[in-house]
PyMOL commands that place a pseudoatom at each C-alpha (Angstrom):
pseudoatom trace, name=CA, resn=UNK, resi=1, chain=A, elem=C, hetatm=0, pos=[16.468, -21.623, -11.327]
pseudoatom trace, name=CA, resn=UNK, resi=2, chain=A, elem=C, hetatm=0, pos=[14.254, -19.761, -9.026]
pseudoatom trace, name=CA, resn=UNK, resi=3, chain=A, elem=C, hetatm=0, pos=[15.707, -16.324, -8.359]
pseudoatom trace, name=CA, resn=UNK, resi=4, chain=A, elem=C, hetatm=0, pos=[14.199, -12.927, -6.684]
pseudoatom trace, name=CA, resn=UNK, resi=5, chain=A, elem=C, hetatm=0, pos=[12.803, -11.592, -9.849]
pseudoatom trace, name=CA, resn=UNK, resi=6, chain=A, elem=C, hetatm=0, pos=[10.856, -14.796, -10.094]
pseudoatom trace, name=CA, resn=UNK, resi=7, chain=A, elem=C, hetatm=0, pos=[9.808, -14.598, -6.369]
pseudoatom trace, name=CA, resn=UNK, resi=8, chain=A, elem=C, hetatm=0, pos=[8.470, -11.004, -6.791]
pseudoatom trace, name=CA, resn=UNK, resi=9, chain=A, elem=C, hetatm=0, pos=[6.590, -12.116, -9.771]
pseudoatom trace, name=CA, resn=UNK, resi=10, chain=A, elem=C, hetatm=0, pos=[5.006, -14.774, -7.923]
pseudoatom trace, name=CA, resn=UNK, resi=11, chain=A, elem=C, hetatm=0, pos=[3.924, -12.611, -4.969]
pseudoatom trace, name=CA, resn=UNK, resi=12, chain=A, elem=C, hetatm=0, pos=[2.588, -9.843, -7.036]
pseudoatom trace, name=CA, resn=UNK, resi=13, chain=A, elem=C, hetatm=0, pos=[0.507, -12.021, -9.176]
pseudoatom trace, name=CA, resn=UNK, resi=14, chain=A, elem=C, hetatm=0, pos=[-0.843, -14.138, -6.046]
pseudoatom trace, name=CA, resn=UNK, resi=15, chain=A, elem=C, hetatm=0, pos=[-1.901, -11.032, -4.272]
pseudoatom trace, name=CA, resn=UNK, resi=16, chain=A, elem=C, hetatm=0, pos=[-3.380, -9.543, -7.637]
pseudoatom trace, name=CA, resn=UNK, resi=17, chain=A, elem=C, hetatm=0, pos=[-5.191, -12.672, -8.057]
pseudoatom trace, name=CA, resn=UNK, resi=18, chain=A, elem=C, hetatm=0, pos=[-6.315, -13.269, -4.632]
pseudoatom trace, name=CA, resn=UNK, resi=19, chain=A, elem=C, hetatm=0, pos=[-6.223, -9.741, -2.728]
pseudoatom trace, name=CA, resn=UNK, resi=20, chain=A, elem=C, hetatm=0, pos=[-6.148, -9.776, 0.715]
pseudoatom trace, name=CA, resn=UNK, resi=21, chain=A, elem=C, hetatm=0, pos=[-8.745, -7.516, 2.459]
pseudoatom trace, name=CA, resn=UNK, resi=22, chain=A, elem=C, hetatm=0, pos=[-10.544, -6.918, -0.209]
pseudoatom trace, name=CA, resn=UNK, resi=23, chain=A, elem=C, hetatm=0, pos=[-14.072, -5.380, -0.034]
pseudoatom trace, name=CA, resn=UNK, resi=24, chain=A, elem=C, hetatm=0, pos=[-16.206, -3.065, 1.892]
pseudoatom trace, name=CA, resn=UNK, resi=25, chain=A, elem=C, hetatm=0, pos=[-15.760, -2.289, 5.720]
pseudoatom trace, name=CA, resn=UNK, resi=26, chain=A, elem=C, hetatm=0, pos=[-18.877, -0.997, 6.970]
pseudoatom trace, name=CA, resn=UNK, resi=27, chain=A, elem=C, hetatm=0, pos=[-17.700, -0.248, 10.364]
pseudoatom trace, name=CA, resn=UNK, resi=28, chain=A, elem=C, hetatm=0, pos=[-14.631, 1.743, 9.310]
pseudoatom trace, name=CA, resn=UNK, resi=29, chain=A, elem=C, hetatm=0, pos=[-13.548, 4.882, 11.340]
pseudoatom trace, name=CA, resn=UNK, resi=30, chain=A, elem=C, hetatm=0, pos=[-11.264, 6.312, 8.750]
pseudoatom trace, name=CA, resn=UNK, resi=31, chain=A, elem=C, hetatm=0, pos=[-11.918, 6.150, 4.883]
pseudoatom trace, name=CA, resn=UNK, resi=32, chain=A, elem=C, hetatm=0, pos=[-10.261, 7.561, 1.727]
pseudoatom trace, name=CA, resn=UNK, resi=33, chain=A, elem=C, hetatm=0, pos=[-10.349, 7.560, -2.102]
pseudoatom trace, name=CA, resn=UNK, resi=34, chain=A, elem=C, hetatm=0, pos=[-7.016, 7.431, -4.436]
pseudoatom trace, name=CA, resn=UNK, resi=35, chain=A, elem=C, hetatm=0, pos=[-6.884, 7.682, -8.160]
pseudoatom trace, name=CA, resn=UNK, resi=36, chain=A, elem=C, hetatm=0, pos=[-3.974, 7.103, -10.493]
pseudoatom trace, name=CA, resn=UNK, resi=37, chain=A, elem=C, hetatm=0, pos=[-4.842, 9.028, -13.640]
pseudoatom trace, name=CA, resn=UNK, resi=38, chain=A, elem=C, hetatm=0, pos=[-1.833, 7.475, -15.427]
pseudoatom trace, name=CA, resn=UNK, resi=39, chain=A, elem=C, hetatm=0, pos=[-3.075, 4.045, -15.595]
pseudoatom trace, name=CA, resn=UNK, resi=40, chain=A, elem=C, hetatm=0, pos=[-6.839, 4.515, -14.335]
pseudoatom trace, name=CA, resn=UNK, resi=41, chain=A, elem=C, hetatm=0, pos=[-6.149, 2.592, -10.770]
pseudoatom trace, name=CA, resn=UNK, resi=42, chain=A, elem=C, hetatm=0, pos=[-8.787, 3.645, -8.319]
pseudoatom trace, name=CA, resn=UNK, resi=43, chain=A, elem=C, hetatm=0, pos=[-9.018, 2.563, -4.662]
pseudoatom trace, name=CA, resn=UNK, resi=44, chain=A, elem=C, hetatm=0, pos=[-11.034, 3.135, -1.414]
pseudoatom trace, name=CA, resn=UNK, resi=45, chain=A, elem=C, hetatm=0, pos=[-9.458, 2.331, 1.801]
pseudoatom trace, name=CA, resn=UNK, resi=46, chain=A, elem=C, hetatm=0, pos=[-11.255, 1.690, 4.914]
pseudoatom trace, name=CA, resn=UNK, resi=47, chain=A, elem=C, hetatm=0, pos=[-9.581, 1.477, 8.182]
pseudoatom trace, name=CA, resn=UNK, resi=48, chain=A, elem=C, hetatm=0, pos=[-10.961, 0.805, 11.736]
pseudoatom trace, name=CA, resn=UNK, resi=49, chain=A, elem=C, hetatm=0, pos=[-8.890, 2.111, 14.523]
pseudoatom trace, name=CA, resn=UNK, resi=50, chain=A, elem=C, hetatm=0, pos=[-9.718, 1.364, 18.160]
pseudoatom trace, name=CA, resn=UNK, resi=51, chain=A, elem=C, hetatm=0, pos=[-7.213, 2.447, 21.078]
pseudoatom trace, name=CA, resn=UNK, resi=52, chain=A, elem=C, hetatm=0, pos=[-4.511, 3.894, 18.463]
pseudoatom trace, name=CA, resn=UNK, resi=53, chain=A, elem=C, hetatm=0, pos=[-4.482, 0.327, 16.924]
pseudoatom trace, name=CA, resn=UNK, resi=54, chain=A, elem=C, hetatm=0, pos=[-5.557, -0.760, 13.400]
pseudoatom trace, name=CA, resn=UNK, resi=55, chain=A, elem=C, hetatm=0, pos=[-7.870, -3.492, 14.271]
pseudoatom trace, name=CA, resn=UNK, resi=56, chain=A, elem=C, hetatm=0, pos=[-9.406, -3.965, 10.586]
pseudoatom trace, name=CA, resn=UNK, resi=57, chain=A, elem=C, hetatm=0, pos=[-8.704, -2.628, 7.247]
pseudoatom trace, name=CA, resn=UNK, resi=58, chain=A, elem=C, hetatm=0, pos=[-9.792, -3.400, 3.759]
pseudoatom trace, name=CA, resn=UNK, resi=59, chain=A, elem=C, hetatm=0, pos=[-9.926, -2.002, 0.176]
pseudoatom trace, name=CA, resn=UNK, resi=60, chain=A, elem=C, hetatm=0, pos=[-11.998, -1.820, -2.645]
pseudoatom trace, name=CA, resn=UNK, resi=61, chain=A, elem=C, hetatm=0, pos=[-11.373, -0.726, -6.349]
pseudoatom trace, name=CA, resn=UNK, resi=62, chain=A, elem=C, hetatm=0, pos=[-9.721, -1.539, -9.667]
pseudoatom trace, name=CA, resn=UNK, resi=63, chain=A, elem=C, hetatm=0, pos=[-6.289, -1.337, -10.803]
pseudoatom trace, name=CA, resn=UNK, resi=64, chain=A, elem=C, hetatm=0, pos=[-3.259, -2.823, -12.476]
pseudoatom trace, name=CA, resn=UNK, resi=65, chain=A, elem=C, hetatm=0, pos=[-1.445, -5.855, -10.776]
pseudoatom trace, name=CA, resn=UNK, resi=66, chain=A, elem=C, hetatm=0, pos=[1.183, -3.746, -8.930]
pseudoatom trace, name=CA, resn=UNK, resi=67, chain=A, elem=C, hetatm=0, pos=[-1.494, -1.195, -7.444]
pseudoatom trace, name=CA, resn=UNK, resi=68, chain=A, elem=C, hetatm=0, pos=[-3.887, -4.278, -6.272]
pseudoatom trace, name=CA, resn=UNK, resi=69, chain=A, elem=C, hetatm=0, pos=[-0.937, -6.459, -5.059]
pseudoatom trace, name=CA, resn=UNK, resi=70, chain=A, elem=C, hetatm=0, pos=[0.430, -3.252, -2.952]
pseudoatom trace, name=CA, resn=UNK, resi=71, chain=A, elem=C, hetatm=0, pos=[-2.549, -2.459, -1.685]
pseudoatom trace, name=CA, resn=UNK, resi=72, chain=A, elem=C, hetatm=0, pos=[-3.282, -6.294, -0.608]
pseudoatom trace, name=CA, resn=UNK, resi=73, chain=A, elem=C, hetatm=0, pos=[0.135, -6.473, 0.983]
pseudoatom trace, name=CA, resn=UNK, resi=74, chain=A, elem=C, hetatm=0, pos=[-0.092, -3.155, 2.628]
pseudoatom trace, name=CA, resn=UNK, resi=75, chain=A, elem=C, hetatm=0, pos=[-3.467, -3.852, 4.294]
pseudoatom trace, name=CA, resn=UNK, resi=76, chain=A, elem=C, hetatm=0, pos=[-2.091, -7.267, 5.482]
pseudoatom trace, name=CA, resn=UNK, resi=77, chain=A, elem=C, hetatm=0, pos=[1.036, -5.586, 7.065]
pseudoatom trace, name=CA, resn=UNK, resi=78, chain=A, elem=C, hetatm=0, pos=[-0.771, -2.921, 8.929]
pseudoatom trace, name=CA, resn=UNK, resi=79, chain=A, elem=C, hetatm=0, pos=[-3.603, -4.828, 10.628]
pseudoatom trace, name=CA, resn=UNK, resi=80, chain=A, elem=C, hetatm=0, pos=[-2.740, -4.972, 14.351]
pseudoatom trace, name=CA, resn=UNK, resi=81, chain=A, elem=C, hetatm=0, pos=[-0.324, -2.128, 14.223]
pseudoatom trace, name=CA, resn=UNK, resi=82, chain=A, elem=C, hetatm=0, pos=[-0.359, 0.967, 16.242]
pseudoatom trace, name=CA, resn=UNK, resi=83, chain=A, elem=C, hetatm=0, pos=[-0.788, 4.281, 14.232]
pseudoatom trace, name=CA, resn=UNK, resi=84, chain=A, elem=C, hetatm=0, pos=[2.825, 5.187, 15.257]
pseudoatom trace, name=CA, resn=UNK, resi=85, chain=A, elem=C, hetatm=0, pos=[4.125, 2.065, 13.594]
pseudoatom trace, name=CA, resn=UNK, resi=86, chain=A, elem=C, hetatm=0, pos=[1.849, 2.278, 10.500]
pseudoatom trace, name=CA, resn=UNK, resi=87, chain=A, elem=C, hetatm=0, pos=[3.512, 5.707, 9.922]
pseudoatom trace, name=CA, resn=UNK, resi=88, chain=A, elem=C, hetatm=0, pos=[7.083, 4.224, 10.274]
pseudoatom trace, name=CA, resn=UNK, resi=89, chain=A, elem=C, hetatm=0, pos=[6.176, 1.714, 7.730]
pseudoatom trace, name=CA, resn=UNK, resi=90, chain=A, elem=C, hetatm=0, pos=[4.833, 4.123, 5.370]
pseudoatom trace, name=CA, resn=UNK, resi=91, chain=A, elem=C, hetatm=0, pos=[8.003, 6.257, 5.325]
pseudoatom trace, name=CA, resn=UNK, resi=92, chain=A, elem=C, hetatm=0, pos=[10.236, 3.095, 5.138]
pseudoatom trace, name=CA, resn=UNK, resi=93, chain=A, elem=C, hetatm=0, pos=[8.017, 2.101, 2.121]
pseudoatom trace, name=CA, resn=UNK, resi=94, chain=A, elem=C, hetatm=0, pos=[8.079, 5.530, 0.398]
pseudoatom trace, name=CA, resn=UNK, resi=95, chain=A, elem=C, hetatm=0, pos=[11.944, 5.727, 0.723]
pseudoatom trace, name=CA, resn=UNK, resi=96, chain=A, elem=C, hetatm=0, pos=[12.344, 2.123, -0.402]
pseudoatom trace, name=CA, resn=UNK, resi=97, chain=A, elem=C, hetatm=0, pos=[10.050, 2.607, -3.439]
pseudoatom trace, name=CA, resn=UNK, resi=98, chain=A, elem=C, hetatm=0, pos=[11.252, 6.196, -4.368]
pseudoatom trace, name=CA, resn=UNK, resi=99, chain=A, elem=C, hetatm=0, pos=[15.073, 5.341, -4.054]
pseudoatom trace, name=CA, resn=UNK, resi=100, chain=A, elem=C, hetatm=0, pos=[15.919, 8.891, -3.137]
pseudoatom trace, name=CA, resn=UNK, resi=101, chain=A, elem=C, hetatm=0, pos=[19.680, 8.847, -2.358]
pseudoatom trace, name=CA, resn=UNK, resi=102, chain=A, elem=C, hetatm=0, pos=[19.404, 10.994, 0.816]
pseudoatom trace, name=CA, resn=UNK, resi=103, chain=A, elem=C, hetatm=0, pos=[16.581, 8.553, 2.068]
pseudoatom trace, name=CA, resn=UNK, resi=104, chain=A, elem=C, hetatm=0, pos=[17.535, 5.294, 4.016]
pseudoatom trace, name=CA, resn=UNK, resi=105, chain=A, elem=C, hetatm=0, pos=[14.900, 2.934, 5.101]
pseudoatom trace, name=CA, resn=UNK, resi=106, chain=A, elem=C, hetatm=0, pos=[14.799, 0.120, 7.879]
pseudoatom trace, name=CA, resn=UNK, resi=107, chain=A, elem=C, hetatm=0, pos=[14.193, -3.198, 5.737]
pseudoatom trace, name=CA, resn=UNK, resi=108, chain=A, elem=C, hetatm=0, pos=[13.238, -4.805, 9.317]
pseudoatom trace, name=CA, resn=UNK, resi=109, chain=A, elem=C, hetatm=0, pos=[10.235, -2.738, 9.503]
pseudoatom trace, name=CA, resn=UNK, resi=110, chain=A, elem=C, hetatm=0, pos=[9.021, -3.538, 5.914]
pseudoatom trace, name=CA, resn=UNK, resi=111, chain=A, elem=C, hetatm=0, pos=[9.114, -7.382, 6.270]
pseudoatom trace, name=CA, resn=UNK, resi=112, chain=A, elem=C, hetatm=0, pos=[7.619, -8.647, 3.278]
pseudoatom trace, name=CA, resn=UNK, resi=113, chain=A, elem=C, hetatm=0, pos=[6.617, -5.573, 1.756]
pseudoatom trace, name=CA, resn=UNK, resi=114, chain=A, elem=C, hetatm=0, pos=[10.229, -5.485, 0.859]
pseudoatom trace, name=CA, resn=UNK, resi=115, chain=A, elem=C, hetatm=0, pos=[9.641, -7.799, -2.161]
pseudoatom trace, name=CA, resn=UNK, resi=116, chain=A, elem=C, hetatm=0, pos=[8.170, -4.574, -3.926]
pseudoatom trace, name=CA, resn=UNK, resi=117, chain=A, elem=C, hetatm=0, pos=[11.429, -2.816, -3.876]
pseudoatom trace, name=CA, resn=UNK, resi=118, chain=A, elem=C, hetatm=0, pos=[12.001, -3.923, -7.746]
pseudoatom trace, name=CA, resn=UNK, resi=119, chain=A, elem=C, hetatm=0, pos=[9.314, -1.590, -8.748]
pseudoatom trace, name=CA, resn=UNK, resi=120, chain=A, elem=C, hetatm=0, pos=[11.752, 1.374, -8.206]
pseudoatom trace, name=CA, resn=UNK, resi=121, chain=A, elem=C, hetatm=0, pos=[13.478, 0.143, -11.262]
pseudoatom trace, name=CA, resn=UNK, resi=122, chain=A, elem=C, hetatm=0, pos=[10.229, 1.474, -13.148]
pseudoatom trace, name=CA, resn=UNK, resi=123, chain=A, elem=C, hetatm=0, pos=[9.517, 4.939, -12.533]
pseudoatom trace, name=CA, resn=UNK, resi=124, chain=A, elem=C, hetatm=0, pos=[6.251, 4.721, -14.554]
pseudoatom trace, name=CA, resn=UNK, resi=125, chain=A, elem=C, hetatm=0, pos=[4.833, 1.963, -12.151]
pseudoatom trace, name=CA, resn=UNK, resi=126, chain=A, elem=C, hetatm=0, pos=[6.353, 3.761, -8.827]
pseudoatom trace, name=CA, resn=UNK, resi=127, chain=A, elem=C, hetatm=0, pos=[2.605, 5.751, -8.795]
pseudoatom trace, name=CA, resn=UNK, resi=128, chain=A, elem=C, hetatm=0, pos=[0.829, 2.091, -8.991]
pseudoatom trace, name=CA, resn=UNK, resi=129, chain=A, elem=C, hetatm=0, pos=[2.502, 0.958, -6.133]
pseudoatom trace, name=CA, resn=UNK, resi=130, chain=A, elem=C, hetatm=0, pos=[2.260, 3.955, -3.836]
pseudoatom trace, name=CA, resn=UNK, resi=131, chain=A, elem=C, hetatm=0, pos=[-1.547, 4.864, -4.624]
pseudoatom trace, name=CA, resn=UNK, resi=132, chain=A, elem=C, hetatm=0, pos=[-2.619, 2.608, -1.622]
pseudoatom trace, name=CA, resn=UNK, resi=133, chain=A, elem=C, hetatm=0, pos=[-0.072, 4.016, 0.713]
pseudoatom trace, name=CA, resn=UNK, resi=134, chain=A, elem=C, hetatm=0, pos=[-0.994, 7.704, 0.153]
pseudoatom trace, name=CA, resn=UNK, resi=135, chain=A, elem=C, hetatm=0, pos=[-4.651, 6.786, 0.292]
pseudoatom trace, name=CA, resn=UNK, resi=136, chain=A, elem=C, hetatm=0, pos=[-3.543, 5.325, 3.776]
pseudoatom trace, name=CA, resn=UNK, resi=137, chain=A, elem=C, hetatm=0, pos=[-1.929, 8.519, 4.858]
pseudoatom trace, name=CA, resn=UNK, resi=138, chain=A, elem=C, hetatm=0, pos=[-5.177, 10.532, 3.532]
pseudoatom trace, name=CA, resn=UNK, resi=139, chain=A, elem=C, hetatm=0, pos=[-7.444, 8.529, 5.733]
pseudoatom trace, name=CA, resn=UNK, resi=140, chain=A, elem=C, hetatm=0, pos=[-5.598, 8.687, 8.671]
pseudoatom trace, name=CA, resn=UNK, resi=141, chain=A, elem=C, hetatm=0, pos=[-5.073, 12.592, 8.382]
pseudoatom trace, name=CA, resn=UNK, resi=142, chain=A, elem=C, hetatm=0, pos=[-8.754, 12.660, 7.486]
pseudoatom trace, name=CA, resn=UNK, resi=143, chain=A, elem=C, hetatm=0, pos=[-8.520, 14.291, 4.093]
pseudoatom trace, name=CA, resn=UNK, resi=144, chain=A, elem=C, hetatm=0, pos=[-11.647, 14.627, 2.431]
pseudoatom trace, name=CA, resn=UNK, resi=145, chain=A, elem=C, hetatm=0, pos=[-10.245, 15.179, -1.131]
pseudoatom trace, name=CA, resn=UNK, resi=146, chain=A, elem=C, hetatm=0, pos=[-9.826, 12.267, -3.526]
pseudoatom trace, name=CA, resn=UNK, resi=147, chain=A, elem=C, hetatm=0, pos=[-5.804, 11.340, -3.383]
pseudoatom trace, name=CA, resn=UNK, resi=148, chain=A, elem=C, hetatm=0, pos=[-4.106, 11.350, -6.711]
pseudoatom trace, name=CA, resn=UNK, resi=149, chain=A, elem=C, hetatm=0, pos=[-0.740, 10.489, -7.814]
pseudoatom trace, name=CA, resn=UNK, resi=150, chain=A, elem=C, hetatm=0, pos=[-0.205, 13.335, -9.926]
for i in range(1, 150): cmd.bond("trace and resi %d" % i, "trace and resi %d" % (i + 1))
show_as sticks, trace
zoom trace
């Protein structure tokens, strides 16, 4: 029987094996570096923003399957979004993945990203799933420091 856990695993493994938007974006208007010392994930995120819209996005780096899959799914989802909507997706994803009782999230804004909610059951993997998202926030706020999950 095919269940949600199987679907989660299939999607994560697909994005890990064939990450979308993987590579260097030479004409990026925003970049940031992220590092997860817990498992060694490293990411560099590139965004091209024109007229307040993410027109292109890419990432480069090494990491575990969850880290790479989350980055791949994130870049796929935010391409073409306004910066305001990207901020809303960031907040919804963070609320979903950290599962704080006081946080409610809009599952509609997350779309396919909601498949990653299973990561919230594994506290040690939350940092893997959120690294690219915190790196996104750092890029958009033009932080020059390497973002770390610690």
